[in-house]
N, C-alpha and C positions, 0 to 999 in steps of 0.2 A: 795287785799290781794295776792291771788295765783300768782299773777303776780309778786310780792317780790321776792316771794319762788323761783320761777323760776328762775328770772334774778338771784338770790343769788347763787343758786345751775350753773348758767351757767358760771357764772363769776369764782367758785372755780375749776370747770371745764378748763375750758379756762387755768387759771394761771398755774394751774396743768400739762396740757400738754406742755405750753409754755416753763413751767421749766424740762421737760423730754427730751427734742429736743435738738440738739445740733445749733450751729450757722453755719450759712451758708448766702452769699450773695442771692439767690432765697428767700430763707425763709425769710431774712431782706425787700426784696420788697413786698414780698407776706403782712405781717404784716404789712408794713408801709400803702399798698393800703386800707387795710381792718380799719385800724386806721382814714385814711381819708375819708374814706365813712361812718364810724359810727359817725364822727365830722361834716359830712355835715348834714346827718340826726339832730343830735343835733341843730346846726345852725338851721335849718328850722324850729323846735320846739321855739327857743327865739323871741322874738319881737326888739333885741337890735341890731341896727348898728355896735356895737364893737365887737361881735361875727362874724361878716361876715369878718369884716377887719383883725380878727386874724385867721381866716379861710384861708384865700385870703395869709397873708403872710406866714402860715406855709405852704400851697402848692406850693407857689414861692420859699422857702428856700429849699424844699426835691427837685423843679427842679434842681434848681441850683446845689445842690447839687450830683444828680444824672450824668448830665450834667460835673461836674468837674471830676469826677472818671471814668468817661467813654471816655475823650481825655485823652491823655499824653500833659504834658506839653511841652512849645518850649523849654524852656530852660535845659531841659534834653536831655542828651547825652549819645544814647544805642552805648555799645561797644558789638563787637562779640569776643568771645574768643576762 
């Protein structure tokens, strides 16, 4: 029962903190890492293979997103002014 109260309080604190901070790429990366860590721990507590597959898909999607944003597509022409 005490754990449930503490988790509820922690949830409120985290939501309030996230709402009060601005948007930035570094913060987005940090929040993504935190979410992935939480998902990994949650998946370890379950006994289904579907959760493992879902987590693996999420991690692959995030890696793909990161590599796409880190590189410049070849069809973009950079012009000096």
